[in-house]
N, C-alpha and C positions, 0 to 999 in steps of 0.2 A: 479366664479358664471356664470351660463349659461344665456345668454340674450334670453328672449322669442321673438318669431317672431314678436309679435305686438309692442315691445318696440323700439322706434326710436334709431338709432346708436349714436345720439348726447348726449343721456343723461347718466349720471353716475348712474349706478344701485347700487352702494355701498353706496349712500347718501339717507337718508329717505327723503320723500316728503310728505308734509301735505295733499295734493291731494290724494295721494295713501293711506296714512293712513285713510283718510276719506273713501275711497273705501273699505278698510279693515273693519272698523266698521260697514259699511252697509252690509257686506257679499259679496262684489264684488270680482273679481278675477284678476283685473288689479293692482296688487300691488306686492311687492318683499319681500323676507325674511327680508331684512333690514327695510322695512317699518312695517311689522308685529311685528318684535322685539321692535320698538319704541312705536308702538301702545299698545302692551301688557305691556310694562314698564308704560306707562301713566295709563293704566286700573288697575295696582297694587294699584295706589293712588286712582283712580276715576273709579270704576268697572262699573258705569252706563254710560260710555261715548257712547257706541252704542245706548242706550236708547235716550240720548240727540240728536244724529245725526238723528235718526228716527223721533223724534219730530220735528227737524228742517226741514226735508223733507216733512213731513205731513203739516206743516204750509205753506211751499212754494206751494204745491199743492192747498191748500184752498185759498191762496192769488192769485194764477194764475186764478183760477175759478172765484174768486170775480172780478178780472180785467176784465175778459171775460164778466161777467154778467153786468158790467158797460160800455160795448161797446167798450172796448179796444181790438185792434186786432194786436198791436206791442208789442214785448217783447225784452228787451235787458238785458241779464243775464251775469252779470260780476263776474268772479270767479266761473264759472259754474262747474268746476271740471270733474271728469270722469263720463260719462253718466251711470245711473242706471235706473231701472225701474221707470216709472212715471216721466219722464223729463219734462221740461217746455214746449218743443214743442208738446209732447204727450198730455199733459193736455190741452194746449191752443188750439191745432188744433182739439181736440175732442169737446171742448166747443164752438169754433168758427172755423169752416172749412175756411181755406184760412189764418188763423193768421200767422203772420211772426215773426220769432225768430232768433235772433242773439246771440250766446254764445261767451263769452270772457274768455280766460284763458292764463296764461303764463307758464303753465306746459306742456311740449311737449307730455307727455302720454295723458293727458287730451284732447289736441287739436287733436292728431292723432286718438284716439278712437272716438272722436266727429265726425271726418270727415267720419270715417267708418259707424257710426250709422246714419248720415244724407244723406249718398249717396242716390240720387234719390229724395230727398225732396227739391224741388225748393223753398220752402218758409222758409227754415232754413239754417243757415250757422254757421261757427265757426271762430273767429278771434284770432290769437296768439298775445296777447297785455297785458299790464299791467294797472291796475286800476290807478296807479299814473300818467299815461300819457293820460289823458281824450281825447285830441285832436287826438291822434293816433288812439284811438277807434272810435271816432265820424267821422273821415275823412276816415276810412278804406273803401275799396271797398265794403265789405260785408255789412256794415251798410248803405252806401250811396245806395246800390241796394235794400235793404229790408226795410229800416226804413225811414219813412217820418217824419222828426222832427218838421214838421209844424202840425202834429197830435199827439194826446195823446199817449203816451208810458208808458209801465209798466217796470220801471228800478229796476232790482233785484240786490241786494248786500246782498246775503244770506251766512252767515258763512264766510265772507272775511275780514271785517273791523277789526275784533280782531287779524288779522295777520299783521296789519299795525301800526307801532310805531308812537307815536305823533310826533316825529322829522321829520316824512316823510309826515306830514300834511294830514291826511286822511280827515279831515274837508274840507280842501280846495279842494281836488279831488271830493268829494261828491258834494260840492257847484258848481264847474265848471260843472259837468255832469248836475245838475239840472237846471243850467241857459240855458242849450241847449234844455230842455224839453218844449213842448207846454202846455198851460193851460189845466188842466184836466188829466194830467199825474200822475202816481203813483210811490212813492218810496216804495219798499218792502225790508225789512231789518230785519236781525237777528244778534244778538251779544252776545258773552259770557260774563258772569259776575259771581263773586262770590256770588251775590245775588240770592237766590233760590236754590243753591247747598245743598243738604241734608248731608253735611260734614262740619266739621270746616275748616275755610279757610286755615289753615297750612296743613291740609291734602290734600285739593284740589290744594294747591300750589305745591305738589310734582308732579302732572300731569303738571302743568304749567312749572315746571322746566325741564321736559323731553323736551318740545318743545324748551326751551331756549338751551338745550344741542345740539339739532340738527340744531341749528341756524335759527329757525323759531319761534321767540317769540311770545307767545299767550298773547296778552294784555287784561286783565280782567278789563273792565271799568264798572263804576257805572251806574245805571239807568239814573241818571241826565247827565252824559256824553254822554251816548248813545243817549238820547233825543236830544241833540245838533245836531245831524246829520240831524234831521228834521226841522231844522231852515228855515223858509219860506214855510213850508208845513202846511196844515190843517190835523190833524190827523184823521184817519177813526176809528169810534168806533169798539172796546172798547179801543183804544189808544195803548201806549206801555205797553205790558203785557208779562207774561210768555207764551211761545209758545202754550201750550194746551188750553189757555184762549182766543186766538184770533179766534173768530167765529168758535167754535168747531162743529165737526160733531157728537161727542159723548160726554158723560159726562165727564168733566176734572178730576172729582173725580176717575175715573177708570184708569187714567193714573199712569204710574211708578213715583215715586218721582223725579227721575232724570231728567224727561222730562221738569220739571219746572225751570231748570237751565238757567239762561240768559234771554234774552229779544227779543220779535218780535213786529213789528208794521209796519203800512201803512200809509203814508201821501199822500195828493193830492195837487198838484200845483193849485193855485188860477187862 
C-alpha cells in the first residue's frame, strides 16, 4: 500500500481509524482504502451514516455561532478530527474576529493535517493529546498560550464520547475538564444512541459491530446516560435533543430521517 505524502510515517496505514472514516463519510480525501472499506461495511447496515455526520457538523457550527453570540471568544475542541470545510476556527473567527481556538486529537493524521490548515493563524493551534488525560490538555503550551481559563470557554466534545467505554470513565474526564472552566462557559456535546435511528436496533447493531471489529468500540448510550455528562451544567434551550432540533436554521421536518439519530446539547456553567 502506497503511503500518501501527507500521511505521517509513524501511523499504520493498514489499520482503520475512526477519524479517517469520519472524513470519508463527509466526503474528505484524507483517508485510506482500509478506512473506506470499514466505512462501507458499516454503511451496509446503516446507509444513513453520512447524513448523521453531516447533521453532527451542522449542529457544531450552530453551537459555535451561539457561543460567539453569547460573547465567548475561546474554544477548546477535543476530538476535533481531520479538518473539513466549516471548522470551528473558521466559524468562530468569522463570528468573532480574534477568537482563539485549540483543537485536540490523538490521531496523527488529524494533528498533522490540522497543523497545515492552521499555518499562519496565530489564534488557533492543535494539540496531540487524549481526552482521558485532561491535565495534559489543560497544561499544554498551546492551551496555556491561547486559552485563559479564568474567562468563559466553549468546550466541544462532538462525536467523541461514544468512542470511550464506561470502564475508561468518560464521565470523570468530562467532569475534570468542566472543573477547570470559568463560570459562563459552555459544554457542547453530541453522542450516538440507538434512540432516533430509523432502523431496528439489531440492524443498527451491525454497524456498531464493525467498529468493534476494528477495535474502536462505538458505545450507544441512552438519552439518560448522555444527560449525565451535563451534571453541574444548566441546559441551554431546547435541552438535549436530536441534532436537527437544536436551534435549527431550517425546518427540521426537511431533514433526512437519519439526521435524528443520537443527541446533541449545550450546557452552561453557573
